C-alpha positions as CSV (number, residue, x, y, z in Angstrom):
1,X,29.4,-26.2,26.1
2,X,25.7,-25.4,26.1
3,X,23.4,-27.3,23.8
4,X,21.8,-25.0,21.2
5,X,18.0,-25.2,21.0
6,X,16.0,-23.8,18.1
7,X,12.2,-23.5,17.9
8,X,9.5,-23.5,15.3
9,X,6.2,-22.3,16.7
10,X,3.0,-22.8,14.7
11,X,-0.7,-21.8,15.2
12,X,-2.2,-19.0,17.1
13,X,-0.8,-16.4,19.5
14,X,-1.9,-18.6,22.4
15,X,0.5,-21.2,21.2
16,X,3.2,-18.5,21.0
17,X,2.7,-17.7,24.7
18,X,3.1,-21.4,25.5
19,X,6.4,-21.5,23.5
20,X,7.7,-18.4,25.3
21,X,7.0,-20.1,28.7
22,X,8.6,-23.4,27.6
23,X,11.7,-21.6,26.3
24,X,11.9,-19.6,29.5
25,X,12.1,-22.9,31.4
26,X,14.7,-24.4,29.0
27,X,16.8,-21.2,29.1
28,X,16.9,-21.3,32.9
29,X,18.1,-25.0,32.6
30,X,21.1,-23.9,30.6
31,X,20.1,-24.3,27.0
32,X,21.3,-21.7,24.5
33,X,18.3,-20.5,22.5
34,X,18.9,-19.8,18.8
35,X,16.5,-18.4,16.3
36,X,17.9,-20.4,13.4
37,X,17.2,-24.1,13.4
38,X,20.2,-24.6,11.2
39,X,22.4,-23.6,14.1
40,X,20.6,-25.8,16.6
41,X,21.5,-29.1,18.2
42,X,18.0,-29.7,19.5
43,X,14.9,-28.6,17.6
44,X,11.6,-28.0,19.3
45,X,8.4,-27.7,17.2
46,X,5.4,-26.2,18.9
47,X,2.5,-27.7,17.1
48,X,-1.2,-26.9,16.5
49,X,-4.0,-29.4,16.0
50,X,-7.0,-27.2,15.9
51,X,-8.1,-28.1,12.3
52,X,-6.9,-30.3,9.5
53,X,-4.8,-27.6,7.8
54,X,-3.0,-26.9,11.1
55,X,-2.3,-30.6,11.7
56,X,-0.9,-30.9,8.1
57,X,1.4,-27.9,8.7
58,X,2.6,-29.3,12.0
59,X,3.3,-32.7,10.4
60,X,5.2,-31.1,7.5
61,X,7.4,-29.2,9.9
62,X,8.1,-32.4,11.9
63,X,9.1,-34.3,8.7
64,X,11.4,-31.5,7.7
65,X,13.2,-31.7,11.0
66,X,13.4,-35.5,10.8
67,X,15.2,-35.0,7.4
68,X,17.7,-32.6,9.1
69,X,18.3,-35.2,11.8
70,X,19.0,-37.9,9.3
71,X,21.5,-35.6,7.6
72,X,23.3,-35.3,11.0
73,X,22.3,-31.6,11.3
74,X,20.2,-32.1,14.4
75,X,20.8,-34.3,17.5
76,X,17.3,-34.3,18.9
77,X,13.7,-33.3,18.1
78,X,11.1,-32.5,20.6
79,X,7.4,-32.2,19.6
80,X,5.4,-30.0,21.8
81,X,1.9,-28.6,22.0
82,X,-1.6,-29.6,20.8
83,X,-0.6,-32.2,18.3
84,X,1.5,-34.0,20.9
85,X,-1.3,-33.7,23.4
86,X,-3.9,-35.1,21.1
87,X,-1.9,-37.8,19.2
88,X,1.1,-38.7,21.3
89,X,0.7,-42.5,21.2
90,X,0.0,-42.6,17.5
91,X,2.9,-40.2,16.7
92,X,5.3,-42.2,18.9
93,X,4.6,-45.3,16.8
94,X,4.7,-43.6,13.4
95,X,7.6,-41.2,14.1
96,X,10.3,-43.1,16.1
97,X,12.8,-40.4,15.1
98,X,11.2,-38.1,17.6
99,X,13.0,-38.0,20.9
100,X,10.3,-36.6,23.1
101,X,6.6,-35.6,23.0
102,X,5.5,-32.8,25.4
103,X,1.7,-32.0,25.6
104,X,0.0,-29.0,27.0
105,X,1.8,-27.5,30.1
106,X,-1.2,-25.6,31.5
107,X,-1.2,-22.0,32.5
108,X,2.1,-20.3,33.2
109,X,1.5,-18.6,36.5
110,X,5.1,-17.6,37.4
111,X,7.4,-19.0,34.7
112,X,9.9,-16.5,33.2
113,X,9.1,-15.5,29.6
114,X,11.6,-15.9,26.7
115,X,10.3,-13.4,24.2
116,X,9.5,-14.6,20.7
117,X,7.7,-11.4,19.6
118,X,9.5,-8.2,18.6
119,X,10.5,-6.1,21.6
120,X,7.7,-3.6,21.1
121,X,4.7,-5.8,21.6
122,X,3.7,-8.9,23.6
123,X,0.9,-11.3,24.3
124,X,-0.6,-11.9,27.7
125,X,-2.7,-15.0,28.1
126,X,-5.2,-14.6,30.9
127,X,-7.1,-17.9,30.6
128,X,-6.6,-21.4,29.1
129,X,-9.2,-23.9,27.9
130,X,-12.8,-22.9,27.2
131,X,-16.2,-22.8,28.8
132,X,-18.3,-22.8,25.6
133,X,-18.1,-26.4,24.3
134,X,-19.1,-25.6,20.8
135,X,-19.9,-28.8,18.8
136,X,-17.2,-28.4,16.2
137,X,-14.3,-27.5,18.5
138,X,-11.5,-29.7,19.8
139,X,-10.1,-27.1,22.2
140,X,-11.8,-28.4,25.4
141,X,-10.6,-31.9,24.5
142,X,-7.0,-30.7,24.1
143,X,-6.8,-27.9,26.7
144,X,-9.4,-29.0,29.1
145,X,-11.9,-26.9,31.0
146,X,-11.6,-23.2,31.5
147,X,-8.7,-22.2,33.8
148,X,-8.2,-18.5,34.6
149,X,-4.8,-17.1,35.6
150,X,-5.0,-15.6,39.0
151,X,-5.3,-11.9,39.1
152,X,-2.2,-11.2,41.1
153,X,-0.1,-13.2,38.6
154,X,-1.6,-11.2,35.7
155,X,-0.9,-7.8,37.3
156,X,2.7,-8.9,38.0
157,X,3.1,-9.7,34.4
158,X,1.5,-6.4,33.3
159,X,3.8,-4.4,35.6
160,X,6.7,-6.2,34.0
161,X,5.6,-5.3,30.5
162,X,5.0,-1.7,31.8
163,X,8.6,-1.5,33.0
164,X,9.7,-2.5,29.6
165,X,7.4,0.3,28.1
166,X,6.2,-2.0,25.3
167,X,4.1,-0.3,22.7
168,X,1.3,-2.9,22.6
169,X,0.0,-5.6,24.9
170,X,-2.4,-8.1,23.4
171,X,-4.7,-9.7,26.0
172,X,-5.6,-13.1,24.7
173,X,-7.4,-16.4,25.6
174,X,-9.7,-18.8,23.8
175,X,-12.5,-16.6,25.0
176,X,-11.4,-13.8,27.4
177,X,-15.0,-12.9,28.3
178,X,-15.0,-16.2,30.1
179,X,-12.2,-15.0,32.4
180,X,-13.1,-15.8,36.0
181,X,-16.1,-17.9,35.4
182,X,-14.2,-20.9,36.8
183,X,-13.4,-18.9,39.9
184,X,-16.6,-16.9,40.6
185,X,-19.2,-18.3,38.2
186,X,-19.3,-15.1,36.2
187,X,-17.1,-13.1,33.9
188,X,-14.5,-11.0,35.7
189,X,-13.0,-9.4,32.6
190,X,-14.3,-5.9,33.3
191,X,-12.7,-5.6,36.7
192,X,-9.5,-7.2,35.5
193,X,-9.2,-4.8,32.6
194,X,-9.6,-1.8,34.9
195,X,-6.7,-3.1,37.0
196,X,-4.6,-3.7,33.8
197,X,-5.3,-0.2,32.7
198,X,-4.3,1.2,36.1
199,X,-1.0,-0.8,36.1
200,X,0.1,-0.1,32.6
201,X,0.5,3.7,32.2
202,X,3.6,3.3,30.0
203,X,2.1,0.8,27.6
204,X,0.8,2.4,24.4
205,X,-2.0,0.1,23.2
206,X,-4.0,-2.6,24.9
207,X,-5.8,-4.9,22.5
208,X,-8.5,-7.4,23.4
209,X,-8.6,-10.6,21.3
210,X,-11.5,-13.0,21.1
211,X,-14.7,-11.8,22.8
212,X,-17.6,-14.3,22.9
213,X,-20.8,-12.6,21.6
214,X,-22.8,-14.0,24.5
215,X,-20.9,-12.0,27.1
216,X,-20.1,-8.6,25.6
217,X,-21.7,-6.4,28.2
218,X,-22.6,-2.7,28.1
219,X,-19.9,-2.1,30.8
220,X,-17.2,-3.7,28.7
221,X,-18.2,-1.6,25.7
222,X,-18.2,1.5,27.8
223,X,-14.7,0.6,29.0
224,X,-13.4,0.1,25.4
225,X,-15.0,3.4,24.4
226,X,-13.7,5.5,27.3
227,X,-10.2,4.2,27.8
228,X,-8.0,5.8,25.1
229,X,-5.3,3.1,25.2
230,X,-7.7,0.2,24.6
231,X,-7.8,-0.3,20.8
232,X,-11.1,0.4,19.2
233,X,-10.9,-3.1,17.7
234,X,-13.3,-5.8,18.7
235,X,-12.7,-9.4,17.7
236,X,-16.2,-11.0,17.9
237,X,-16.2,-14.6,16.4
238,X,-19.9,-15.3,15.4
239,X,-19.3,-18.4,13.2
240,X,-22.7,-18.2,11.4
241,X,-26.0,-16.3,11.3
242,X,-28.5,-19.0,10.5
243,X,-30.4,-20.1,13.7
244,X,-30.5,-23.8,12.8
245,X,-26.8,-23.9,12.2
246,X,-26.0,-21.9,15.3
247,X,-28.0,-24.4,17.4
248,X,-26.2,-27.3,15.8
249,X,-22.9,-25.5,16.6
250,X,-24.1,-25.1,20.2
251,X,-23.7,-21.4,20.0
252,X,-26.1,-20.0,22.6
253,X,-27.1,-17.0,20.6
254,X,-29.5,-16.4,17.7
255,X,-29.0,-14.6,14.4
256,X,-31.3,-11.8,15.5
257,X,-29.3,-11.3,18.7
258,X,-26.0,-11.2,16.7
259,X,-27.4,-8.5,14.5
260,X,-28.6,-6.5,17.5
261,X,-25.3,-6.8,19.2
262,X,-23.4,-5.6,16.1
263,X,-25.6,-2.5,16.0
264,X,-25.1,-1.9,19.7
265,X,-21.3,-2.3,19.4
266,X,-21.1,0.2,16.5
267,X,-23.3,2.7,18.4
268,X,-21.4,2.3,21.7
269,X,-17.9,2.5,20.3
270,X,-17.9,5.1,17.4
271,X,-15.3,4.3,14.7
272,X,-14.8,0.7,16.0
273,X,-13.2,-1.9,13.7
274,X,-15.2,-5.2,14.0
275,X,-13.4,-8.4,13.2
276,X,-15.3,-11.7,13.0
277,X,-14.7,-15.3,12.0
278,X,-17.1,-17.6,10.2
279,X,-17.3,-21.3,9.4
280,X,-18.6,-22.4,6.0
281,X,-19.6,-26.0,5.1
282,X,-20.8,-27.0,8.5
283,X,-22.6,-30.4,8.4
284,X,-26.0,-30.1,6.7
285,X,-25.5,-26.4,5.8
286,X,-27.9,-25.9,2.8
287,X,-27.3,-23.5,-0.1
288,X,-30.1,-21.3,1.2
289,X,-28.4,-21.1,4.7
290,X,-25.1,-20.3,3.1
291,X,-26.7,-17.5,1.0
292,X,-28.2,-16.2,4.2
293,X,-24.7,-16.0,5.7
294,X,-23.4,-14.3,2.5
295,X,-26.2,-11.7,2.6
296,X,-25.4,-11.0,6.3
297,X,-21.7,-10.5,5.4
298,X,-22.6,-8.0,2.7
299,X,-25.0,-6.1,4.9
300,X,-22.8,-6.0,8.0
301,X,-19.6,-4.7,6.4
302,X,-17.2,-6.1,8.8
303,X,-13.9,-4.2,8.8
304,X,-12.0,-7.5,9.3
305,X,-13.2,-11.0,8.5
306,X,-11.8,-14.5,8.4
307,X,-13.4,-17.7,7.2
308,X,-12.7,-21.3,8.2
309,X,-13.7,-24.2,6.0
310,X,-15.4,-26.6,8.4
311,X,-12.9,-29.3,9.6
312,X,-14.4,-32.6,10.7
313,X,-12.7,-33.3,14.0
314,X,-12.8,-36.7,15.8
315,X,-14.0,-36.4,19.4
316,X,-16.4,-33.5,18.7
317,X,-20.2,-33.9,18.5
318,X,-20.2,-32.5,15.0
319,X,-18.0,-35.3,13.7
320,X,-21.0,-37.6,13.7
321,X,-23.5,-35.1,12.3
322,X,-25.3,-36.2,9.1
323,X,-25.0,-34.2,5.9
324,X,-21.3,-33.7,5.8
325,X,-20.7,-31.1,3.0
326,X,-18.3,-32.2,0.2
327,X,-14.8,-30.6,0.3
328,X,-15.3,-29.0,-3.1
329,X,-18.5,-27.3,-2.0
330,X,-16.9,-26.1,1.2
331,X,-14.1,-24.5,-0.7
332,X,-16.5,-22.8,-3.2
333,X,-18.4,-21.3,-0.3
334,X,-15.1,-20.1,1.3
335,X,-14.0,-18.5,-2.0
336,X,-17.3,-16.7,-2.5
337,X,-17.3,-15.1,1.0
338,X,-13.7,-14.1,0.8
339,X,-14.2,-12.6,-2.6
340,X,-17.1,-10.5,-1.2
341,X,-15.0,-9.5,1.9
342,X,-12.2,-8.3,-0.4
343,X,-14.6,-5.8,-1.9
344,X,-15.9,-4.7,1.5
345,X,-12.3,-4.3,2.8
346,X,-11.4,-2.1,-0.1
347,X,-14.5,0.2,0.6
348,X,-13.6,0.3,4.3
349,X,-10.0,1.3,3.5
350,X,-11.3,4.1,1.1
351,X,-12.8,5.8,4.2
352,X,-9.3,6.5,5.5
353,X,-8.0,8.3,2.3
354,X,-6.8,11.8,3.2
355,X,-7.2,11.2,7.0
356,X,-4.4,11.0,9.6
357,X,-4.2,8.2,12.2
358,X,-1.7,6.9,14.7
359,X,0.5,4.1,13.4
360,X,2.8,1.7,15.3
361,X,6.0,1.1,13.3
362,X,7.0,-2.5,13.0
363,X,10.1,-2.6,10.8
364,X,11.6,-1.3,7.5
365,X,11.2,-3.2,4.3
366,X,12.3,-2.3,0.7
367,X,12.8,1.4,1.6
368,X,9.4,1.8,3.3
369,X,8.4,1.4,6.9
370,X,5.8,-1.1,7.8
371,X,3.3,-0.3,10.5
372,X,-0.1,-1.0,11.9
373,X,-3.1,1.0,13.0
374,X,-5.0,0.3,16.1
375,X,-7.5,-1.5,13.8
376,X,-5.0,-4.2,12.9
377,X,-3.8,-7.0,15.2
378,X,-0.3,-8.4,14.7
379,X,0.1,-11.0,12.0
380,X,-3.6,-11.4,11.1
381,X,-4.8,-8.0,9.7
382,X,-3.6,-5.4,7.3
383,X,-0.6,-3.1,7.4
384,X,0.3,0.5,6.7
385,X,3.1,1.3,4.3
386,X,4.7,4.5,5.8
387,X,6.9,6.9,3.9
388,X,9.1,9.1,6.1
389,X,11.8,11.7,5.5
390,X,13.3,10.9,8.9
391,X,14.4,7.6,10.4
392,X,11.8,5.7,12.4
393,X,12.2,3.0,15.0
394,X,10.3,-0.2,15.6
395,X,7.8,0.4,18.4
396,X,7.5,4.1,17.7
397,X,4.1,5.7,17.3
398,X,3.8,8.2,14.4
399,X,0.9,10.2,12.9
400,X,0.4,9.1,9.3
401,X,-1.7,10.8,6.6
402,X,-3.2,8.2,4.3
403,X,-2.4,8.9,0.6
404,X,-3.5,5.6,-1.0
405,X,-5.5,2.5,-0.2
406,X,-5.2,-1.1,-1.2
407,X,-7.7,-4.0,-0.7
408,X,-6.4,-4.8,2.7
409,X,-3.6,-2.3,3.4
410,X,-3.0,1.4,3.6
411,X,-0.3,3.7,2.3
412,X,0.7,7.0,3.9
413,X,3.3,9.5,4.9
414,X,4.4,10.8,8.3
415,X,2.5,14.0,9.0
416,X,3.7,16.7,11.4
């Protein structure tokens, strides 16, 4: 009888891709994969160790599984991913109940995928590791230097997704603008995207996640503008706007250049939704520098914005920086910016009132269908509540007229 294996996967979509690769390997070895941990003989937890909150979530999940094992409901526990890669020796001593620790597996060039996403969308990771070496980030220490998946392997995967006629393919990496820099010394993203477009005629949307501001070229913006199936959604993490803080972060761009880039993006791609991420409470960040960031947020009006409270990570240069900001002050700054962004998001959504837009249906919930516009990435952005007089299917694209707006979400009805 096959052993049943259940998985809990935590962290970002890049982690999800790793879990799909690992499960594909285990499935081929004869394990029966189950979605419910309660039915499993073996539990695998795919962990994240990017920041303190992620580590805490991972440890809590591990402790819950250990409790199930003590109750005789699990035979084995495997800890996989970033936490295992970073703290394997320490965890082995502190958690003897764990049967195996498996760190990062590297890029999956050929391994069969065991899908963990709904059937209508998928993630394609085109590179691993990072070339940027920001002073606050542990990714290079966990994942290593940038490694790009070879183009032939990518196109084979794209052709596979195209045969499945998925509705949305999300192209991801720690920084996809770095794709190819390890192979040719310069970004090869533009050429790769053209080949992805040519080999995916039956895929509805192509979404680009995580573009480094330093390498957003005019050619890339032109491709996003001209190719109808590439979502007009640009995820551009900038982290801060103050020049001194940017230098300390080892971000090789100035505040002035960031502002100019935002203007260029909005001009080059009309109607674009810009998403960014920020860090508050970076070591030595003054009140004045924080207020500069807050003013920038108000003026820029990002359609989507996320904020991280600075997490002091051992092994990073910033760990030893002077002027560590107290936790209470960091949280206050986080709350202030998120409160401001809530107002901006409500104003952004108001622009859609009375307009019609394509919506990708996800599922049905409490009598209404839940969908997303091209301006919303899976799991991280807003949703569209869709009222329909006819049955709709997950993965279906429908035209929706927006009848109401909420702070982060939209409400509409299917229009003819």
